[in-house]
PyMOL CGO cylinders between C-alpha atoms (Angstrom):
from pymol import cmd
from pymol.cgo import CYLINDER

trace = [
    CYLINDER, -67.64, -24.21, 91.47, -70.39, -26.79, 89.86, 0.3, 1, 1, 1, 1, 1, 1,
    CYLINDER, -70.39, -26.79, 89.86, -70.66, -28.18, 93.39, 0.3, 1, 1, 1, 1, 1, 1,
    CYLINDER, -70.66, -28.18, 93.39, -72.04, -25.37, 95.59, 0.3, 1, 1, 1, 1, 1, 1,
    CYLINDER, -72.04, -25.37, 95.59, -74.79, -24.93, 92.61, 0.3, 1, 1, 1, 1, 1, 1,
    CYLINDER, -74.79, -24.93, 92.61, -75.87, -28.40, 93.45, 0.3, 1, 1, 1, 1, 1, 1,
    CYLINDER, -75.87, -28.40, 93.45, -79.85, -29.04, 95.15, 0.3, 1, 1, 1, 1, 1, 1,
    CYLINDER, -79.85, -29.04, 95.15, -80.01, -32.28, 96.23, 0.3, 1, 1, 1, 1, 1, 1,
    CYLINDER, -80.01, -32.28, 96.23, -83.66, -31.51, 97.00, 0.3, 1, 1, 1, 1, 1, 1,
    CYLINDER, -83.66, -31.51, 97.00, -83.63, -32.21, 93.26, 0.3, 1, 1, 1, 1, 1, 1,
    CYLINDER, -83.63, -32.21, 93.26, -82.37, -35.66, 93.31, 0.3, 1, 1, 1, 1, 1, 1,
    CYLINDER, -82.37, -35.66, 93.31, -83.49, -39.26, 94.59, 0.3, 1, 1, 1, 1, 1, 1,
    CYLINDER, -83.49, -39.26, 94.59, -82.60, -39.24, 98.32, 0.3, 1, 1, 1, 1, 1, 1,
    CYLINDER, -82.60, -39.24, 98.32, -81.45, -42.68, 97.90, 0.3, 1, 1, 1, 1, 1, 1,
    CYLINDER, -81.45, -42.68, 97.90, -78.74, -41.59, 95.38, 0.3, 1, 1, 1, 1, 1, 1,
    CYLINDER, -78.74, -41.59, 95.38, -77.45, -38.18, 97.62, 0.3, 1, 1, 1, 1, 1, 1,
    CYLINDER, -77.45, -38.18, 97.62, -77.08, -40.72, 100.40, 0.3, 1, 1, 1, 1, 1, 1,
    CYLINDER, -77.08, -40.72, 100.40, -75.11, -43.39, 97.81, 0.3, 1, 1, 1, 1, 1, 1,
    CYLINDER, -75.11, -43.39, 97.81, -72.75, -40.24, 96.80, 0.3, 1, 1, 1, 1, 1, 1,
    CYLINDER, -72.75, -40.24, 96.80, -71.68, -39.71, 100.62, 0.3, 1, 1, 1, 1, 1, 1,
    CYLINDER, -71.68, -39.71, 100.62, -70.51, -43.29, 100.81, 0.3, 1, 1, 1, 1, 1, 1,
    CYLINDER, -70.51, -43.29, 100.81, -68.72, -42.69, 97.61, 0.3, 1, 1, 1, 1, 1, 1,
    CYLINDER, -68.72, -42.69, 97.61, -71.13, -45.41, 95.43, 0.3, 1, 1, 1, 1, 1, 1,
    CYLINDER, -71.13, -45.41, 95.43, -71.71, -43.97, 92.18, 0.3, 1, 1, 1, 1, 1, 1,
    CYLINDER, -71.71, -43.97, 92.18, -75.59, -45.24, 92.70, 0.3, 1, 1, 1, 1, 1, 1,
    CYLINDER, -75.59, -45.24, 92.70, -78.94, -44.96, 89.91, 0.3, 1, 1, 1, 1, 1, 1,
    CYLINDER, -78.94, -44.96, 89.91, -82.23, -46.44, 90.49, 0.3, 1, 1, 1, 1, 1, 1,
    CYLINDER, -82.23, -46.44, 90.49, -83.93, -48.32, 87.88, 0.3, 1, 1, 1, 1, 1, 1,
    CYLINDER, -83.93, -48.32, 87.88, -87.18, -49.70, 87.66, 0.3, 1, 1, 1, 1, 1, 1,
    CYLINDER, -87.18, -49.70, 87.66, -86.04, -53.82, 88.02, 0.3, 1, 1, 1, 1, 1, 1,
    CYLINDER, -86.04, -53.82, 88.02, -86.20, -56.11, 90.20, 0.3, 1, 1, 1, 1, 1, 1,
    CYLINDER, -86.20, -56.11, 90.20, -82.54, -57.02, 90.54, 0.3, 1, 1, 1, 1, 1, 1,
    CYLINDER, -82.54, -57.02, 90.54, -80.05, -55.31, 92.28, 0.3, 1, 1, 1, 1, 1, 1,
    CYLINDER, -80.05, -55.31, 92.28, -76.89, -55.03, 91.33, 0.3, 1, 1, 1, 1, 1, 1,
    CYLINDER, -76.89, -55.03, 91.33, -73.35, -54.26, 93.28, 0.3, 1, 1, 1, 1, 1, 1,
    CYLINDER, -73.35, -54.26, 93.28, -70.46, -53.93, 90.75, 0.3, 1, 1, 1, 1, 1, 1,
    CYLINDER, -70.46, -53.93, 90.75, -67.07, -52.58, 90.30, 0.3, 1, 1, 1, 1, 1, 1,
    CYLINDER, -67.07, -52.58, 90.30, -66.49, -50.37, 87.13, 0.3, 1, 1, 1, 1, 1, 1,
    CYLINDER, -66.49, -50.37, 87.13, -69.12, -48.70, 85.10, 0.3, 1, 1, 1, 1, 1, 1,
    CYLINDER, -69.12, -48.70, 85.10, -68.31, -50.85, 81.98, 0.3, 1, 1, 1, 1, 1, 1,
    CYLINDER, -68.31, -50.85, 81.98, -68.61, -54.47, 84.30, 0.3, 1, 1, 1, 1, 1, 1,
    CYLINDER, -68.61, -54.47, 84.30, -72.07, -52.57, 85.96, 0.3, 1, 1, 1, 1, 1, 1,
    CYLINDER, -72.07, -52.57, 85.96, -73.27, -51.95, 82.23, 0.3, 1, 1, 1, 1, 1, 1,
    CYLINDER, -73.27, -51.95, 82.23, -72.41, -55.60, 81.05, 0.3, 1, 1, 1, 1, 1, 1,
    CYLINDER, -72.41, -55.60, 81.05, -74.17, -57.06, 84.25, 0.3, 1, 1, 1, 1, 1, 1,
    CYLINDER, -74.17, -57.06, 84.25, -77.19, -55.33, 83.72, 0.3, 1, 1, 1, 1, 1, 1,
    CYLINDER, -77.19, -55.33, 83.72, -77.44, -56.24, 79.77, 0.3, 1, 1, 1, 1, 1, 1,
    CYLINDER, -77.44, -56.24, 79.77, -76.99, -60.24, 81.15, 0.3, 1, 1, 1, 1, 1, 1,
    CYLINDER, -76.99, -60.24, 81.15, -80.08, -59.34, 83.78, 0.3, 1, 1, 1, 1, 1, 1,
    CYLINDER, -80.08, -59.34, 83.78, -81.88, -58.40, 80.79, 0.3, 1, 1, 1, 1, 1, 1,
    CYLINDER, -81.88, -58.40, 80.79, -81.07, -61.29, 78.57, 0.3, 1, 1, 1, 1, 1, 1,
    CYLINDER, -81.07, -61.29, 78.57, -81.80, -64.02, 81.14, 0.3, 1, 1, 1, 1, 1, 1,
    CYLINDER, -81.80, -64.02, 81.14, -85.22, -62.57, 81.63, 0.3, 1, 1, 1, 1, 1, 1,
    CYLINDER, -85.22, -62.57, 81.63, -84.69, -60.27, 84.65, 0.3, 1, 1, 1, 1, 1, 1,
    CYLINDER, -84.69, -60.27, 84.65, -84.80, -56.34, 85.17, 0.3, 1, 1, 1, 1, 1, 1,
    CYLINDER, -84.80, -56.34, 85.17, -81.89, -54.71, 86.69, 0.3, 1, 1, 1, 1, 1, 1,
    CYLINDER, -81.89, -54.71, 86.69, -82.97, -52.84, 90.08, 0.3, 1, 1, 1, 1, 1, 1,
    CYLINDER, -82.97, -52.84, 90.08, -80.58, -50.21, 89.80, 0.3, 1, 1, 1, 1, 1, 1,
    CYLINDER, -80.58, -50.21, 89.80, -76.65, -49.29, 88.72, 0.3, 1, 1, 1, 1, 1, 1,
    CYLINDER, -76.65, -49.29, 88.72, -74.61, -49.12, 91.50, 0.3, 1, 1, 1, 1, 1, 1,
    CYLINDER, -74.61, -49.12, 91.50, -70.43, -49.03, 91.07, 0.3, 1, 1, 1, 1, 1, 1,
    CYLINDER, -70.43, -49.03, 91.07, -68.51, -49.96, 94.32, 0.3, 1, 1, 1, 1, 1, 1,
    CYLINDER, -68.51, -49.96, 94.32, -65.00, -48.47, 92.68, 0.3, 1, 1, 1, 1, 1, 1,
    CYLINDER, -65.00, -48.47, 92.68, -62.19, -50.23, 93.39, 0.3, 1, 1, 1, 1, 1, 1,
    CYLINDER, -62.19, -50.23, 93.39, -61.93, -50.52, 96.68, 0.3, 1, 1, 1, 1, 1, 1,
    CYLINDER, -61.93, -50.52, 96.68, -64.86, -52.88, 97.71, 0.3, 1, 1, 1, 1, 1, 1,
    CYLINDER, -64.86, -52.88, 97.71, -64.04, -53.64, 101.13, 0.3, 1, 1, 1, 1, 1, 1,
    CYLINDER, -64.04, -53.64, 101.13, -66.69, -55.12, 103.87, 0.3, 1, 1, 1, 1, 1, 1,
    CYLINDER, -66.69, -55.12, 103.87, -67.77, -51.44, 104.56, 0.3, 1, 1, 1, 1, 1, 1,
    CYLINDER, -67.77, -51.44, 104.56, -68.12, -50.21, 101.49, 0.3, 1, 1, 1, 1, 1, 1,
    CYLINDER, -68.12, -50.21, 101.49, -70.20, -53.68, 100.59, 0.3, 1, 1, 1, 1, 1, 1,
    CYLINDER, -70.20, -53.68, 100.59, -72.36, -53.05, 103.72, 0.3, 1, 1, 1, 1, 1, 1,
    CYLINDER, -72.36, -53.05, 103.72, -72.96, -49.34, 102.51, 0.3, 1, 1, 1, 1, 1, 1,
    CYLINDER, -72.96, -49.34, 102.51, -74.09, -50.95, 99.12, 0.3, 1, 1, 1, 1, 1, 1,
    CYLINDER, -74.09, -50.95, 99.12, -76.35, -53.34, 100.59, 0.3, 1, 1, 1, 1, 1, 1,
    CYLINDER, -76.35, -53.34, 100.59, -78.00, -50.87, 102.93, 0.3, 1, 1, 1, 1, 1, 1,
    CYLINDER, -78.00, -50.87, 102.93, -78.46, -48.76, 99.65, 0.3, 1, 1, 1, 1, 1, 1,
    CYLINDER, -78.46, -48.76, 99.65, -79.79, -51.75, 97.51, 0.3, 1, 1, 1, 1, 1, 1,
    CYLINDER, -79.79, -51.75, 97.51, -82.19, -53.01, 100.21, 0.3, 1, 1, 1, 1, 1, 1,
    CYLINDER, -82.19, -53.01, 100.21, -84.11, -49.76, 100.48, 0.3, 1, 1, 1, 1, 1, 1,
    CYLINDER, -84.11, -49.76, 100.48, -86.07, -50.45, 97.36, 0.3, 1, 1, 1, 1, 1, 1,
    CYLINDER, -86.07, -50.45, 97.36, -88.67, -52.46, 98.10, 0.3, 1, 1, 1, 1, 1, 1,
    CYLINDER, -88.67, -52.46, 98.10, -88.75, -53.88, 94.79, 0.3, 1, 1, 1, 1, 1, 1,
    CYLINDER, -88.75, -53.88, 94.79, -85.86, -55.04, 95.30, 0.3, 1, 1, 1, 1, 1, 1,
    CYLINDER, -85.86, -55.04, 95.30, -85.73, -59.08, 94.79, 0.3, 1, 1, 1, 1, 1, 1,
    CYLINDER, -85.73, -59.08, 94.79, -82.62, -60.93, 94.23, 0.3, 1, 1, 1, 1, 1, 1,
    CYLINDER, -82.62, -60.93, 94.23, -78.96, -58.88, 94.84, 0.3, 1, 1, 1, 1, 1, 1,
    CYLINDER, -78.96, -58.88, 94.84, -76.43, -59.94, 91.99, 0.3, 1, 1, 1, 1, 1, 1,
    CYLINDER, -76.43, -59.94, 91.99, -73.08, -59.01, 93.39, 0.3, 1, 1, 1, 1, 1, 1,
    CYLINDER, -73.08, -59.01, 93.39, -70.09, -58.96, 90.07, 0.3, 1, 1, 1, 1, 1, 1,
    CYLINDER, -70.09, -58.96, 90.07, -66.88, -58.19, 91.03, 0.3, 1, 1, 1, 1, 1, 1,
    CYLINDER, -66.88, -58.19, 91.03, -63.18, -58.06, 88.73, 0.3, 1, 1, 1, 1, 1, 1,
    CYLINDER, -63.18, -58.06, 88.73, -60.25, -58.43, 91.10, 0.3, 1, 1, 1, 1, 1, 1,
    CYLINDER, -60.25, -58.43, 91.10, -58.03, -56.71, 88.98, 0.3, 1, 1, 1, 1, 1, 1,
    CYLINDER, -58.03, -56.71, 88.98, -56.76, -54.33, 91.91, 0.3, 1, 1, 1, 1, 1, 1,
    CYLINDER, -56.76, -54.33, 91.91, -58.94, -55.51, 94.49, 0.3, 1, 1, 1, 1, 1, 1,
    CYLINDER, -58.94, -55.51, 94.49, -58.32, -58.74, 95.60, 0.3, 1, 1, 1, 1, 1, 1,
    CYLINDER, -58.32, -58.74, 95.60, -61.53, -61.28, 95.22, 0.3, 1, 1, 1, 1, 1, 1,
    CYLINDER, -61.53, -61.28, 95.22, -60.77, -62.97, 98.51, 0.3, 1, 1, 1, 1, 1, 1,
    CYLINDER, -60.77, -62.97, 98.51, -60.85, -59.71, 100.21, 0.3, 1, 1, 1, 1, 1, 1,
    CYLINDER, -60.85, -59.71, 100.21, -64.04, -59.05, 98.71, 0.3, 1, 1, 1, 1, 1, 1,
    CYLINDER, -64.04, -59.05, 98.71, -65.78, -62.20, 99.69, 0.3, 1, 1, 1, 1, 1, 1,
    CYLINDER, -65.78, -62.20, 99.69, -64.40, -61.36, 103.38, 0.3, 1, 1, 1, 1, 1, 1,
    CYLINDER, -64.40, -61.36, 103.38, -66.11, -58.00, 102.89, 0.3, 1, 1, 1, 1, 1, 1,
    CYLINDER, -66.11, -58.00, 102.89, -69.33, -59.76, 101.51, 0.3, 1, 1, 1, 1, 1, 1,
    CYLINDER, -69.33, -59.76, 101.51, -69.66, -62.29, 104.67, 0.3, 1, 1, 1, 1, 1, 1,
    CYLINDER, -69.66, -62.29, 104.67, -68.70, -59.42, 107.00, 0.3, 1, 1, 1, 1, 1, 1,
    CYLINDER, -68.70, -59.42, 107.00, -71.57, -57.06, 105.73, 0.3, 1, 1, 1, 1, 1, 1,
    CYLINDER, -71.57, -57.06, 105.73, -74.22, -59.76, 105.42, 0.3, 1, 1, 1, 1, 1, 1,
    CYLINDER, -74.22, -59.76, 105.42, -73.16, -60.57, 109.21, 0.3, 1, 1, 1, 1, 1, 1,
    CYLINDER, -73.16, -60.57, 109.21, -73.49, -57.07, 110.83, 0.3, 1, 1, 1, 1, 1, 1,
    CYLINDER, -73.49, -57.07, 110.83, -76.75, -56.16, 108.62, 0.3, 1, 1, 1, 1, 1, 1,
    CYLINDER, -76.75, -56.16, 108.62, -78.25, -59.53, 110.02, 0.3, 1, 1, 1, 1, 1, 1,
    CYLINDER, -78.25, -59.53, 110.02, -80.62, -61.50, 107.69, 0.3, 1, 1, 1, 1, 1, 1,
    CYLINDER, -80.62, -61.50, 107.69, -81.05, -60.33, 104.15, 0.3, 1, 1, 1, 1, 1, 1,
    CYLINDER, -81.05, -60.33, 104.15, -84.48, -60.82, 102.88, 0.3, 1, 1, 1, 1, 1, 1,
    CYLINDER, -84.48, -60.82, 102.88, -83.63, -61.34, 99.38, 0.3, 1, 1, 1, 1, 1, 1,
    CYLINDER, -83.63, -61.34, 99.38, -80.90, -64.38, 97.58, 0.3, 1, 1, 1, 1, 1, 1,
    CYLINDER, -80.90, -64.38, 97.58, -77.66, -62.95, 96.94, 0.3, 1, 1, 1, 1, 1, 1,
    CYLINDER, -77.66, -62.95, 96.94, -75.73, -64.11, 94.08, 0.3, 1, 1, 1, 1, 1, 1,
    CYLINDER, -75.73, -64.11, 94.08, -72.03, -63.27, 94.14, 0.3, 1, 1, 1, 1, 1, 1,
    CYLINDER, -72.03, -63.27, 94.14, -69.78, -63.08, 91.45, 0.3, 1, 1, 1, 1, 1, 1,
    CYLINDER, -69.78, -63.08, 91.45, -65.93, -62.76, 91.63, 0.3, 1, 1, 1, 1, 1, 1,
    CYLINDER, -65.93, -62.76, 91.63, -63.78, -63.34, 89.14, 0.3, 1, 1, 1, 1, 1, 1,
    CYLINDER, -63.78, -63.34, 89.14, -59.72, -62.01, 88.82, 0.3, 1, 1, 1, 1, 1, 1,
    CYLINDER, -59.72, -62.01, 88.82, -57.07, -62.12, 91.76, 0.3, 1, 1, 1, 1, 1, 1,
    CYLINDER, -57.07, -62.12, 91.76, -57.48, -64.52, 94.15, 0.3, 1, 1, 1, 1, 1, 1,
    CYLINDER, -57.48, -64.52, 94.15, -60.85, -66.23, 92.77, 0.3, 1, 1, 1, 1, 1, 1,
    CYLINDER, -60.85, -66.23, 92.77, -60.72, -69.39, 93.78, 0.3, 1, 1, 1, 1, 1, 1,
    CYLINDER, -60.72, -69.39, 93.78, -59.99, -68.43, 97.41, 0.3, 1, 1, 1, 1, 1, 1,
    CYLINDER, -59.99, -68.43, 97.41, -62.48, -66.19, 96.95, 0.3, 1, 1, 1, 1, 1, 1,
    CYLINDER, -62.48, -66.19, 96.95, -65.22, -68.55, 95.82, 0.3, 1, 1, 1, 1, 1, 1,
    CYLINDER, -65.22, -68.55, 95.82, -63.86, -71.21, 98.81, 0.3, 1, 1, 1, 1, 1, 1,
    CYLINDER, -63.86, -71.21, 98.81, -65.17, -67.81, 101.44, 0.3, 1, 1, 1, 1, 1, 1,
    CYLINDER, -65.17, -67.81, 101.44, -68.29, -67.76, 99.59, 0.3, 1, 1, 1, 1, 1, 1,
    CYLINDER, -68.29, -67.76, 99.59, -69.32, -71.31, 99.85, 0.3, 1, 1, 1, 1, 1, 1,
    CYLINDER, -69.32, -71.31, 99.85, -67.69, -71.82, 103.51, 0.3, 1, 1, 1, 1, 1, 1,
    CYLINDER, -67.69, -71.82, 103.51, -69.64, -68.68, 104.98, 0.3, 1, 1, 1, 1, 1, 1,
    CYLINDER, -69.64, -68.68, 104.98, -72.65, -70.46, 105.99, 0.3, 1, 1, 1, 1, 1, 1,
    CYLINDER, -72.65, -70.46, 105.99, -74.75, -67.64, 104.55, 0.3, 1, 1, 1, 1, 1, 1,
    CYLINDER, -74.75, -67.64, 104.55, -77.61, -67.77, 101.99, 0.3, 1, 1, 1, 1, 1, 1,
    CYLINDER, -77.61, -67.77, 101.99, -75.03, -66.74, 99.49, 0.3, 1, 1, 1, 1, 1, 1,
    CYLINDER, -75.03, -66.74, 99.49, -74.44, -68.52, 95.92, 0.3, 1, 1, 1, 1, 1, 1,
    CYLINDER, -74.44, -68.52, 95.92, -71.22, -68.45, 94.10, 0.3, 1, 1, 1, 1, 1, 1,
    CYLINDER, -71.22, -68.45, 94.10, -71.01, -68.36, 90.48, 0.3, 1, 1, 1, 1, 1, 1,
    CYLINDER, -71.01, -68.36, 90.48, -67.95, -68.19, 87.85, 0.3, 1, 1, 1, 1, 1, 1,
    CYLINDER, -67.95, -68.19, 87.85, -69.13, -67.24, 85.09, 0.3, 1, 1, 1, 1, 1, 1,
    CYLINDER, -69.13, -67.24, 85.09, -71.41, -64.24, 84.41, 0.3, 1, 1, 1, 1, 1, 1,
    CYLINDER, -71.41, -64.24, 84.41, -74.08, -65.91, 82.27, 0.3, 1, 1, 1, 1, 1, 1,
    CYLINDER, -74.08, -65.91, 82.27, -74.28, -68.32, 85.38, 0.3, 1, 1, 1, 1, 1, 1,
    CYLINDER, -74.28, -68.32, 85.38, -74.61, -65.90, 87.73, 0.3, 1, 1, 1, 1, 1, 1,
    CYLINDER, -74.61, -65.90, 87.73, -77.42, -64.40, 85.44, 0.3, 1, 1, 1, 1, 1, 1,
    CYLINDER, -77.42, -64.40, 85.44, -79.08, -67.87, 85.59, 0.3, 1, 1, 1, 1, 1, 1,
    CYLINDER, -79.08, -67.87, 85.59, -79.19, -68.43, 89.06, 0.3, 1, 1, 1, 1, 1, 1,
    CYLINDER, -79.19, -68.43, 89.06, -80.88, -64.80, 89.07, 0.3, 1, 1, 1, 1, 1, 1,
    CYLINDER, -80.88, -64.80, 89.07, -83.55, -66.06, 86.58, 0.3, 1, 1, 1, 1, 1, 1,
    CYLINDER, -83.55, -66.06, 86.58, -83.58, -69.22, 88.87, 0.3, 1, 1, 1, 1, 1, 1,
    CYLINDER, -83.58, -69.22, 88.87, -84.28, -67.35, 92.41, 0.3, 1, 1, 1, 1, 1, 1,
    CYLINDER, -84.28, -67.35, 92.41, -86.89, -64.97, 90.86, 0.3, 1, 1, 1, 1, 1, 1,
    CYLINDER, -86.89, -64.97, 90.86, -89.09, -68.11, 89.24, 0.3, 1, 1, 1, 1, 1, 1,
]
cmd.load_cgo(trace, "trace")
């Protein structure tokens, strides 16, 4: 079995920690933390960040079950990187409902306490309208966006 041959001492410690929470995480050299569901959407998100003048700090795929616990763990992983100056959450609600993810973001934010960087959330798909209302009415320092370009532009604004 290949898993037995794995030497985690040779891997990035944050990547090893993320794997314990079933998060697919790869550290990069940028300043925009990314929390996305799906590898393809994660790649597109990183491309949009680059096209808007930012640099992705990570690849982080939360998978299809982006609940409060998973989102909180993802926040904690991203926030370990001192280079992160903003976080972009980009979720497509196909299987997962956007309102549940939005509530997960709000709950995770409250559990962690004050998050020291701006957060931009784009939720598109099932119950996206309800999700935007949850984010907008949360009273937290979280900005919502509908389109990916809008989210990338907001990231650029908060980094300026």
